[in-house]
C-alpha positions in Angstrom: -14.3 74.9 0.8 -13.8 73.2 3.8 -12.9 69.3 4.1 -15.8 69.7 6.7 -18.3 71.0 4.7 -17.1 69.0 1.6 -17.8 65.8 3.5 -21.1 67.4 4.2 -22.7 67.7 1.0 -21.0 64.4 0.0 -23.0 62.7 2.5 -26.2 64.8 1.4 -26.5 63.4 -1.8 -25.6 60.2 -1.2 -29.0 60.5 1.3 -30.6 62.1 -1.6 -29.9 59.4 -4.5 -30.4 56.5 -1.8 -33.9 56.0 -2.6 -33.8 55.8 -6.3 -30.5 53.3 -5.9 -32.9 51.2 -3.9 -36.0 51.5 -6.0 -33.6 50.0 -8.9 -32.1 47.5 -6.5 -35.8 46.5 -5.7 -37.0 46.6 -9.5 -39.0 43.5 -9.3 -40.1 43.4 -13.1 -36.7 44.1 -14.3 -34.6 41.6 -12.2 -37.5 38.8 -13.3 -37.1 39.9 -16.9 -33.3 39.8 -17.1 -33.1 36.5 -15.5 -35.2 35.3 -18.4 -33.9 37.0 -20.6 -30.1 35.4 -19.7 -31.9 31.9 -19.9 -33.7 32.7 -23.2 -30.4 34.2 -24.8 -28.4 30.8 -23.1 -30.4 28.1 -25.8 -30.6 26.1 -22.6 -32.6 23.1 -23.9 -35.4 23.0 -21.4 -36.9 20.0 -23.4 -36.2 15.7 -22.6 -37.6 13.8 -24.5 -38.9 9.9 -22.9 -35.6 7.8 -24.6 -33.3 10.7 -22.9 -35.4 10.1 -20.0 -35.5 6.6 -19.7 -32.0 6.1 -19.9 -30.9 8.3 -17.2 -33.7 6.5 -15.0 -31.7 3.4 -15.7 -27.7 4.8 -14.2 -28.6 6.1 -10.6 -25.7 8.1 -10.4 -27.5 10.6 -13.1 -31.2 9.4 -12.4 -33.2 12.9 -12.1 -35.9 13.6 -9.1 -39.3 13.1 -11.0 -41.9 15.5 -10.5 -45.4 15.1 -12.0 -47.3 18.1 -11.4 -50.7 16.3 -12.4 -54.3 16.3 -10.7 -53.4 13.8 -7.1 -56.3 11.9 -8.5 -54.7 11.2 -11.9 -51.2 10.9 -10.0 -52.3 7.4 -8.4 -54.3 6.2 -11.2 -51.1 6.5 -13.4 -47.5 8.5 -13.2 -43.8 7.2 -14.4 -42.0 5.2 -11.6 -40.0 6.8 -8.8 -42.3 10.1 -9.4 -43.3 12.7 -6.5 -46.1 14.8 -7.3 -46.5 18.3 -6.7 -49.7 19.1 -8.5 -50.3 22.8 -10.5 -52.0 25.1 -8.1 -49.9 24.1 -5.4 -46.4 23.7 -6.8 -44.9 26.7 -5.1 -46.1 26.8 -1.5 -43.8 26.1 1.1 -44.6 22.5 2.0 -44.0 21.5 -1.8 -41.2 24.1 -2.6 -39.5 22.3 0.7 -39.5 18.7 -1.5 -37.6 19.8 -4.1 -34.1 18.6 -4.3 -30.9 20.5 -3.7 -30.3 22.2 -6.6 -27.0 20.5 -7.9 -29.9 17.1 -8.4 -31.4 17.6 -12.0 -35.3 17.6 -11.8 -38.1 16.2 -14.8 -41.1 17.9 -14.4 -44.3 16.4 -16.3 -47.7 16.7 -17.2 -50.3 15.2 -19.4 -49.2 16.4 -22.7 -46.0 18.5 -22.4 -48.0 21.6 -21.4 -48.4 22.1 -18.0 -45.3 21.2 -16.8 -43.2 23.5 -18.6 -44.0 26.6 -16.6 -42.5 25.0 -13.3 -39.7 24.0 -14.9 -38.6 27.1 -16.3 -38.9 28.5 -13.1 -36.8 26.2 -10.9 -34.3 26.8 -13.8 -34.6 30.9 -13.4 -34.0 29.8 -9.5 -30.7 27.6 -10.6 -32.2 24.4 -10.4 -31.8 22.2 -13.1 -35.1 21.4 -14.7 -36.3 20.1 -17.8 -39.9 18.9 -19.0 -40.7 15.8 -20.4 -41.2 16.8 -23.5 -45.6 15.3 -24.7 -45.7 14.5 -20.6 -47.4 11.2 -20.1 -49.3 11.2 -23.0 -45.8 10.9 -25.1 -44.5 8.0 -22.6 -47.5 5.7 -22.6 -49.9 4.6 -25.3 -52.8 4.1 -22.9 -55.3 6.7 -22.0 -55.4 6.1 -18.5 -52.2 8.2 -18.7 -54.4 11.4 -19.4 -56.5 12.4 -16.9 -59.2 14.4 -18.9 -56.9 15.1 -21.4 -57.2 14.1 -24.9 -54.7 12.1 -27.1 -53.2 14.3 -29.9 -54.4 14.9 -33.0 -57.7 14.9 -31.3 -57.6 18.4 -31.3 -56.3 18.6 -34.7 -57.5 22.2 -36.7 -56.7 23.4 -39.8 -57.5 26.9 -39.6 -56.2 29.4 -42.2 -52.7 31.4 -42.1 -51.3 34.3 -43.8 -48.2 35.1 -44.9 -45.6 38.1 -45.2 -44.6 40.8 -43.1 -46.1 40.8 -39.1 -48.8 43.1 -37.7 -47.4 46.5 -36.3 -47.0 46.4 -32.9 -47.1 49.8 -30.5 -45.2 50.6 -27.3 -47.3 50.1 -24.4 -46.2 50.4 -20.2 -45.0 47.3 -18.9 -46.3 45.8 -16.1 -44.9 46.1 -12.2 -44.4 43.4 -9.8 -44.0 44.2 -6.0 -43.6 41.4 -3.7 -41.8 42.7 -1.5 -39.3 39.6 -1.1 -35.8 39.4 -1.1 -34.0 37.9 -4.2 -35.1 36.5 -7.2 -36.1 33.0 -5.8 -38.3 34.4 -3.5 -39.8 36.8 -5.9 -40.8 33.6 -7.9 -41.9 31.6 -5.7 -44.0 34.0 -4.5 -45.7 35.3 -7.9 -45.8 31.9 -9.2 -48.0 31.0 -6.4 -50.2 34.1 -6.8 -50.6 32.7 -10.3 -51.3 29.7 -9.6 -53.6 30.1 -6.5 -55.9 32.3 -8.9 -56.3 28.7 -10.9 -55.1 30.4 -14.5 -54.9 28.3 -17.2 -51.9 28.2 -18.8 -53.3 27.0 -22.4 -55.7 28.2 -25.0 -56.9 25.7 -27.6 -57.2 26.5 -31.2 -60.2 26.0 -31.3 -61.0 28.7 -28.5 -58.5 31.4 -30.1 -60.2 30.7 -33.6 -63.5 31.4 -31.9 -62.7 34.9 -30.3 -60.3 36.2 -34.0 -63.9 35.1 -35.6 -67.0 36.2 -33.7 -68.3 39.7 -34.3 -66.6 41.5 -30.7 -63.3 42.7 -31.9 -62.3 44.0 -28.1 -61.8 41.0 -27.4 -59.5 39.6 -30.1 -56.3 37.7 -28.5 -52.8 39.8 -29.3 -50.7 36.7 -31.0 -47.5 36.5 -30.3 -45.6 34.2 -32.5 -42.2 32.8 -31.2 -40.7 30.9 -33.9 -37.9 31.9 -36.2 -38.7 35.1 -38.3 -38.3 32.3 -41.3 -40.4 30.3 -40.7 -43.3 33.1 -39.7 -43.0 34.3 -43.2 -44.3 30.5 -44.4 -47.4 31.2 -42.5 -48.7 32.6 -39.2 -51.4 33.5 -37.7 -52.9 36.8 -38.9 -52.1 39.9 -36.7 -49.5 38.2 -35.5 -46.6 39.9 -34.1 -42.9 37.9 -34.6 -40.8 38.3 -31.3 -38.4 35.3 -31.2 -38.5 33.1 -28.2 -34.7 33.9 -27.7 -35.8 37.9 -27.6 -39.0 38.2 -26.2 -37.5 39.3 -22.6 -35.7 41.9 -24.3 -36.8 45.7 -23.1 -37.7 46.4 -26.6 -40.2 43.8 -27.1 -42.2 43.7 -23.7 -42.9 46.8 -24.6 -45.0 45.8 -27.6 -46.8 43.5 -25.2 -50.3 45.1 -24.1 -51.6 45.3 -20.7 -54.3 43.4 -19.5 -55.3 42.4 -23.2 -55.1 38.5 -23.4 -51.6 37.9 -25.3 -51.3 34.1 -26.6 -47.7 32.8 -27.6 -47.5 30.2 -30.4 -44.9 28.5 -31.1 -44.0 25.3 -33.3 -45.8 22.4 -31.8 -46.8 23.9 -27.9 -44.1 22.4 -26.0 -42.3 25.5 -24.7 -45.0 28.2 -25.3 -46.6 28.0 -22.5 -42.8 28.2 -20.4 -43.4 31.9 -22.2 -46.2 32.6 -21.5 -46.0 31.9 -17.2 -43.2 34.2 -17.3 -45.1 36.7 -18.9 -48.2 35.9 -16.4 -45.8 36.1 -13.5 -44.3 39.6 -14.6 -47.6 40.7 -14.6 -49.0 40.3 -18.1 -52.6 38.3 -18.8 -51.0 35.6 -21.1 -52.0 32.0 -22.6 -49.6 29.6 -24.9 -51.5 28.0 -28.0 -52.0 24.5 -26.5 -49.9 22.5 -29.4 -48.5 25.7 -31.2 -48.6 25.8 -34.8 -48.7 22.3 -35.4 -52.6 22.4 -33.8 -53.7 25.4 -35.4 -52.9 24.2 -39.8 -52.2 20.6 -40.5 -49.1 22.4 -43.0 -45.8 20.9 -41.7 -43.9 23.7 -43.0 -45.1 25.8 -40.3 -43.4 23.4 -38.0 -39.6 24.1 -39.0 -37.4 20.8 -38.5 -39.7 19.3 -35.4 -41.8 16.0 -36.0 -45.8 16.2 -35.9 -46.9 14.0 -32.9 -47.1 11.3 -32.7 -43.9 10.0 -34.3 -42.3 10.6 -30.6 -44.4 8.3 -29.1 -43.4 5.6 -26.8 -45.1 2.5 -24.9 -43.2 2.9 -21.8 -44.1 1.4 -18.2 -46.1 3.2 -15.5 -47.0 3.0 -11.9 -50.6 3.0 -9.9 -53.9 1.8 -10.0 -54.0 2.1 -13.6 -51.3 0.1 -14.4 -52.8 -3.2 -12.8 
Protein backbone atom coordinates (compact mmCIF):
# COMPACT_ATOMS: atom_id res chain seq x y z
CA UNK A 1 0.00 0.00 0.00
CA UNK A 2 1.34 3.43 -0.92
CA UNK A 3 2.29 6.03 1.66
CA UNK A 4 -0.37 8.35 0.31
CA UNK A 5 -3.04 5.69 0.77
CA UNK A 6 -1.85 4.96 4.30
CA UNK A 7 -2.07 8.64 5.15
CA UNK A 8 -5.56 8.73 3.67
CA UNK A 9 -6.72 5.88 5.90
CA UNK A 10 -5.07 7.46 8.94
CA UNK A 11 -6.85 10.77 8.39
CA UNK A 12 -10.15 8.98 7.81
CA UNK A 13 -9.73 7.00 11.01
CA UNK A 14 -9.09 10.17 12.99
CA UNK A 15 -12.17 11.79 11.46
CA UNK A 16 -14.35 8.84 12.46
CA UNK A 17 -12.89 8.77 15.96
CA UNK A 18 -13.16 12.55 16.47
CA UNK A 19 -16.85 12.62 17.49
CA UNK A 20 -16.25 9.97 20.15
CA UNK A 21 -13.18 11.80 21.44
CA UNK A 22 -15.11 15.08 21.44
CA UNK A 23 -18.01 13.52 23.33
CA UNK A 24 -15.60 12.16 25.89
CA UNK A 25 -13.96 15.57 26.25
CA UNK A 26 -17.29 17.31 26.94
CA UNK A 27 -18.73 14.69 29.30
CA UNK A 28 -19.62 17.30 31.88
CA UNK A 29 -21.10 14.85 34.38
CA UNK A 30 -17.87 12.89 34.52
CA UNK A 31 -15.80 16.06 34.73
CA UNK A 32 -17.74 17.30 37.77
CA UNK A 33 -17.89 13.88 39.43
CA UNK A 34 -14.17 13.30 39.03
CA UNK A 35 -13.35 16.71 40.51
CA UNK A 36 -15.69 16.03 43.44
CA UNK A 37 -14.15 12.58 43.94
CA UNK A 38 -10.65 14.05 44.08
CA UNK A 39 -11.78 16.57 46.67
CA UNK A 40 -13.55 13.94 48.79
CA UNK A 41 -10.56 11.60 48.67
CA UNK A 42 -8.13 14.41 49.55
CA UNK A 43 -9.49 14.74 53.07
CA UNK A 44 -9.47 18.54 52.78
CA UNK A 45 -11.26 20.10 55.73
CA UNK A 46 -14.10 22.32 54.54
CA UNK A 47 -15.16 23.49 58.01
CA UNK A 48 -13.63 26.13 60.23
CA UNK A 49 -14.59 26.69 63.87
CA UNK A 50 -15.59 30.03 65.33
CA UNK A 51 -12.40 30.06 67.40
CA UNK A 52 -10.22 29.42 64.34
CA UNK A 53 -12.01 32.10 62.35
CA UNK A 54 -11.72 34.69 65.10
CA UNK A 55 -7.97 34.04 65.33
CA UNK A 56 -7.57 34.53 61.58
CA UNK A 57 -9.60 37.73 61.64
CA UNK A 58 -7.13 39.23 64.10
CA UNK A 59 -4.25 38.68 61.65
CA UNK A 60 -4.57 40.95 58.57
CA UNK A 61 -2.13 38.77 56.63
CA UNK A 62 -4.30 35.68 57.07
CA UNK A 63 -7.79 37.16 57.37
CA UNK A 64 -10.22 35.47 54.96
CA UNK A 65 -12.94 37.09 52.88
CA UNK A 66 -16.16 36.47 54.81
CA UNK A 67 -19.26 35.76 52.74
CA UNK A 68 -22.69 35.56 54.35
CA UNK A 69 -25.20 33.60 52.26
CA UNK A 70 -28.06 34.81 54.47
CA UNK A 71 -31.00 36.78 53.11
CA UNK A 72 -30.19 40.51 52.66
CA UNK A 73 -32.65 41.63 55.36
CA UNK A 74 -31.13 39.20 57.84
CA UNK A 75 -27.63 40.27 56.83
CA UNK A 76 -28.55 43.88 57.56
CA UNK A 77 -29.70 42.88 61.05
CA UNK A 78 -26.71 40.75 61.97
CA UNK A 79 -23.47 39.66 60.32
CA UNK A 80 -19.90 38.91 61.29
CA UNK A 81 -17.76 42.09 61.06
CA UNK A 82 -16.16 42.63 57.67
CA UNK A 83 -18.54 40.32 55.78
CA UNK A 84 -20.01 40.79 52.35
CA UNK A 85 -23.43 39.40 51.47
CA UNK A 86 -23.97 37.00 48.56
CA UNK A 87 -27.29 35.34 49.36
CA UNK A 88 -28.16 31.79 48.43
CA UNK A 89 -30.46 31.77 45.43
CA UNK A 90 -28.24 34.26 43.63
CA UNK A 91 -24.78 33.11 44.66
CA UNK A 92 -23.67 32.12 41.16
CA UNK A 93 -25.06 35.11 39.28
CA UNK A 94 -22.34 36.86 37.21
CA UNK A 95 -22.49 40.03 39.32
CA UNK A 96 -21.89 38.00 42.47
CA UNK A 97 -19.18 35.80 41.01
CA UNK A 98 -17.42 39.09 40.17
CA UNK A 99 -17.33 39.89 43.91
CA UNK A 100 -15.17 36.87 44.68
CA UNK A 101 -11.53 37.53 45.54
CA UNK A 102 -8.56 36.03 43.66
CA UNK A 103 -8.25 32.28 44.16
CA UNK A 104 -5.16 32.84 46.29
CA UNK A 105 -7.27 34.59 48.96
CA UNK A 106 -9.02 32.36 51.53
CA UNK A 107 -12.81 32.48 51.78
CA UNK A 108 -15.13 31.56 54.64
CA UNK A 109 -18.84 31.24 53.87
CA UNK A 110 -21.48 31.14 56.56
CA UNK A 111 -25.23 30.86 56.98
CA UNK A 112 -27.59 30.60 59.94
CA UNK A 113 -26.97 27.10 61.32
CA UNK A 114 -24.21 25.56 59.20
CA UNK A 115 -26.47 24.06 56.54
CA UNK A 116 -26.77 26.58 53.72
CA UNK A 117 -23.17 27.70 53.23
CA UNK A 118 -21.35 24.38 52.81
CA UNK A 119 -22.73 23.95 49.28
CA UNK A 120 -21.22 27.18 47.93
CA UNK A 121 -18.00 26.51 49.86
CA UNK A 122 -17.73 23.06 48.28
CA UNK A 123 -18.33 24.36 44.76
CA UNK A 124 -15.85 27.20 45.24
CA UNK A 125 -13.28 24.64 46.39
CA UNK A 126 -13.94 22.57 43.27
CA UNK A 127 -13.29 25.74 41.26
CA UNK A 128 -9.87 26.13 42.89
CA UNK A 129 -10.69 28.60 45.68
CA UNK A 130 -9.48 28.12 49.23
CA UNK A 131 -12.96 28.04 50.73
CA UNK A 132 -14.40 26.76 53.99
CA UNK A 133 -17.69 27.04 55.84
CA UNK A 134 -18.08 28.36 59.38
CA UNK A 135 -19.24 25.41 61.46
CA UNK A 136 -22.70 26.01 62.95
CA UNK A 137 -22.97 29.36 61.13
CA UNK A 138 -24.13 32.40 63.06
CA UNK A 139 -25.88 30.10 65.53
CA UNK A 140 -22.50 28.95 66.80
CA UNK A 141 -20.97 32.43 66.53
CA UNK A 142 -23.45 34.23 68.80
CA UNK A 143 -26.00 33.40 71.48
CA UNK A 144 -28.18 36.26 70.25
CA UNK A 145 -31.13 34.78 68.34
CA UNK A 146 -31.23 37.89 66.14
CA UNK A 147 -28.47 36.25 64.07
CA UNK A 148 -30.74 33.32 63.15
CA UNK A 149 -33.29 34.96 60.90
CA UNK A 150 -36.26 32.58 60.77
CA UNK A 151 -34.14 29.58 61.80
CA UNK A 152 -34.33 28.02 65.24
CA UNK A 153 -31.48 27.24 67.57
CA UNK A 154 -30.54 23.61 68.11
CA UNK A 155 -31.56 21.56 70.10
CA UNK A 156 -35.08 22.95 69.62
CA UNK A 157 -35.48 20.61 66.63
CA UNK A 158 -33.98 17.58 68.43
CA UNK A 159 -35.79 14.31 67.70
CA UNK A 160 -35.32 10.78 68.98
CA UNK A 161 -36.46 8.61 66.12
CA UNK A 162 -35.65 4.90 65.91
CA UNK A 163 -32.55 3.49 64.24
CA UNK A 164 -31.68 -0.03 63.15
CA UNK A 165 -28.38 -1.83 63.44
CA UNK A 166 -26.59 -4.31 61.25
CA UNK A 167 -26.07 -4.42 57.48
CA UNK A 168 -27.32 -1.85 55.00
CA UNK A 169 -30.22 -2.00 52.63
CA UNK A 170 -29.75 -3.55 49.22
CA UNK A 171 -28.69 -1.15 46.48
CA UNK A 172 -29.37 -1.73 42.80
CA UNK A 173 -27.67 -0.14 39.80
CA UNK A 174 -29.21 2.93 38.18
CA UNK A 175 -28.40 5.04 35.15
CA UNK A 176 -26.55 8.23 35.90
CA UNK A 177 -27.94 11.66 35.03
CA UNK A 178 -26.39 13.64 32.21
CA UNK A 179 -25.66 17.36 32.40
CA UNK A 180 -24.84 19.37 29.30
CA UNK A 181 -24.44 23.10 29.80
CA UNK A 182 -22.16 23.53 26.80
CA UNK A 183 -19.89 25.70 28.94
CA UNK A 184 -16.13 25.43 28.54
CA UNK A 185 -14.24 24.11 31.54
CA UNK A 186 -15.13 22.95 35.03
CA UNK A 187 -15.53 26.42 36.56
CA UNK A 188 -18.10 27.55 34.01
CA UNK A 189 -20.01 24.27 34.23
CA UNK A 190 -20.22 24.56 38.01
CA UNK A 191 -21.33 28.19 37.82
CA UNK A 192 -24.02 27.39 35.26
CA UNK A 193 -25.34 24.35 37.14
CA UNK A 194 -25.08 26.07 40.53
CA UNK A 195 -27.05 29.04 39.26
CA UNK A 196 -29.72 26.83 37.67
CA UNK A 197 -30.12 24.87 40.89
CA UNK A 198 -30.27 27.92 43.15
CA UNK A 199 -32.54 29.84 40.79
CA UNK A 200 -35.04 26.99 41.09
CA UNK A 201 -35.09 27.78 44.83
CA UNK A 202 -34.61 24.15 45.72
CA UNK A 203 -34.29 23.55 49.45
CA UNK A 204 -30.87 22.15 50.30
CA UNK A 205 -31.95 20.28 53.44
CA UNK A 206 -34.80 18.41 55.10
CA UNK A 207 -35.60 18.27 58.80
CA UNK A 208 -35.65 14.98 60.64
CA UNK A 209 -39.35 15.50 61.23
CA UNK A 210 -40.05 15.86 57.49
CA UNK A 211 -38.01 12.77 56.60
CA UNK A 212 -39.66 10.65 59.31
CA UNK A 213 -43.10 11.75 58.12
CA UNK A 214 -42.37 10.53 54.60
CA UNK A 215 -40.92 7.25 55.85
CA UNK A 216 -43.89 6.45 58.08
CA UNK A 217 -46.87 7.56 56.02
CA UNK A 218 -48.91 5.13 53.92
CA UNK A 219 -47.35 6.25 50.61
CA UNK A 220 -44.28 4.11 50.11
CA UNK A 221 -43.73 5.68 46.69
CA UNK A 222 -42.66 8.95 48.31
CA UNK A 223 -40.12 7.39 50.69
CA UNK A 224 -36.76 9.14 50.31
CA UNK A 225 -33.67 7.13 49.43
CA UNK A 226 -31.34 7.46 52.42
CA UNK A 227 -27.59 7.61 51.83
CA UNK A 228 -25.60 7.47 55.06
CA UNK A 229 -22.20 9.12 54.60
CA UNK A 230 -20.68 8.04 57.92
CA UNK A 231 -17.93 5.51 58.28
CA UNK A 232 -18.96 1.81 58.17
CA UNK A 233 -18.14 1.23 61.86
CA UNK A 234 -20.48 4.06 62.90
CA UNK A 235 -23.15 3.03 60.39
CA UNK A 236 -23.57 -0.45 61.91
CA UNK A 237 -24.06 1.08 65.38
CA UNK A 238 -27.32 2.56 64.20
CA UNK A 239 -28.82 4.08 61.05
CA UNK A 240 -32.14 5.07 59.54
CA UNK A 241 -34.06 2.03 58.37
CA UNK A 242 -33.47 1.26 54.69
CA UNK A 243 -30.35 3.44 54.41
CA UNK A 244 -27.37 2.41 52.34
CA UNK A 245 -23.87 3.24 53.54
CA UNK A 246 -21.62 5.15 51.15
CA UNK A 247 -18.79 6.84 53.09
CA UNK A 248 -18.33 10.49 52.13
CA UNK A 249 -14.79 9.88 50.89
CA UNK A 250 -16.10 7.56 48.16
CA UNK A 251 -19.56 8.89 47.31
CA UNK A 252 -18.61 10.29 43.87
CA UNK A 253 -16.95 7.13 42.58
CA UNK A 254 -18.80 5.72 39.54
CA UNK A 255 -19.87 2.51 41.28
CA UNK A 256 -21.40 4.47 44.15
CA UNK A 257 -23.10 7.09 42.00
CA UNK A 258 -24.70 4.17 40.15
CA UNK A 259 -26.45 3.21 43.41
CA UNK A 260 -28.41 6.47 43.43
CA UNK A 261 -31.86 6.48 41.79
CA UNK A 262 -32.75 9.17 39.28
CA UNK A 263 -35.81 11.27 40.06
CA UNK A 264 -36.40 9.81 43.51
CA UNK A 265 -35.64 12.12 46.41
CA UNK A 266 -32.27 11.32 47.95
CA UNK A 267 -31.46 12.34 51.53
CA UNK A 268 -27.83 12.31 52.57
CA UNK A 269 -26.97 11.84 56.25
CA UNK A 270 -23.78 12.62 58.15
CA UNK A 271 -22.92 12.90 61.84
CA UNK A 272 -24.15 16.41 62.68
CA UNK A 273 -25.42 18.01 59.48
CA UNK A 274 -22.43 20.29 58.91
CA UNK A 275 -21.07 18.56 55.79
CA UNK A 276 -23.95 16.51 54.37
CA UNK A 277 -25.43 19.41 52.39
CA UNK A 278 -22.09 19.83 50.64
CA UNK A 279 -22.61 16.34 49.24
CA UNK A 280 -26.30 16.76 48.43
CA UNK A 281 -25.48 20.12 46.78
CA UNK A 282 -22.94 18.54 44.43
CA UNK A 283 -25.30 15.63 43.75
CA UNK A 284 -27.98 18.18 42.78
CA UNK A 285 -25.50 19.86 40.43
CA UNK A 286 -24.96 16.43 38.89
CA UNK A 287 -28.70 16.13 38.27
CA UNK A 288 -29.94 14.16 41.28
CA UNK A 289 -32.88 15.18 43.46
CA UNK A 290 -30.85 15.41 46.66
CA UNK A 291 -31.22 17.02 50.09
CA UNK A 292 -29.15 16.82 53.25
CA UNK A 293 -30.63 15.78 56.59
CA UNK A 294 -30.56 18.86 58.80
CA UNK A 295 -28.27 18.19 61.78
CA UNK A 296 -27.61 14.65 60.55
CA UNK A 297 -27.79 11.80 63.06
CA UNK A 298 -27.34 14.33 65.86
CA UNK A 299 -30.79 15.74 65.08
CA UNK A 300 -32.33 12.33 64.33
CA UNK A 301 -31.40 10.64 67.62
CA UNK A 302 -30.25 11.55 71.11
CA UNK A 303 -27.76 8.64 71.07
CA UNK A 304 -24.28 10.15 71.10
CA UNK A 305 -22.80 6.83 69.92
CA UNK A 306 -24.13 7.64 66.45
CA UNK A 307 -21.98 10.78 66.20
CA UNK A 308 -18.57 9.13 66.06
CA UNK A 309 -16.08 11.26 67.99
CA UNK A 310 -17.93 14.55 67.36
CA UNK A 311 -19.54 16.61 70.10
CA UNK A 312 -23.21 17.48 70.18
CA UNK A 313 -24.10 21.15 69.76
CA UNK A 314 -24.06 23.45 71.77
CA UNK A 315 -20.67 22.18 72.94
CA UNK A 316 -19.12 24.58 70.40
CA UNK A 317 -21.35 27.54 71.24
CA UNK A 318 -19.58 30.89 71.33
CA UNK A 319 -20.79 34.44 71.94
CA UNK A 320 -18.72 36.63 69.66
CA UNK A 321 -19.51 40.13 68.38
CA UNK A 322 -21.53 40.86 65.27
CA UNK A 323 -22.51 43.95 63.33
CA UNK A 324 -25.88 45.09 62.05
CA UNK A 325 -29.01 46.79 63.33
CA UNK A 326 -29.67 44.04 65.90
CA UNK A 327 -26.27 44.65 67.49
CA UNK A 328 -27.29 48.06 68.81
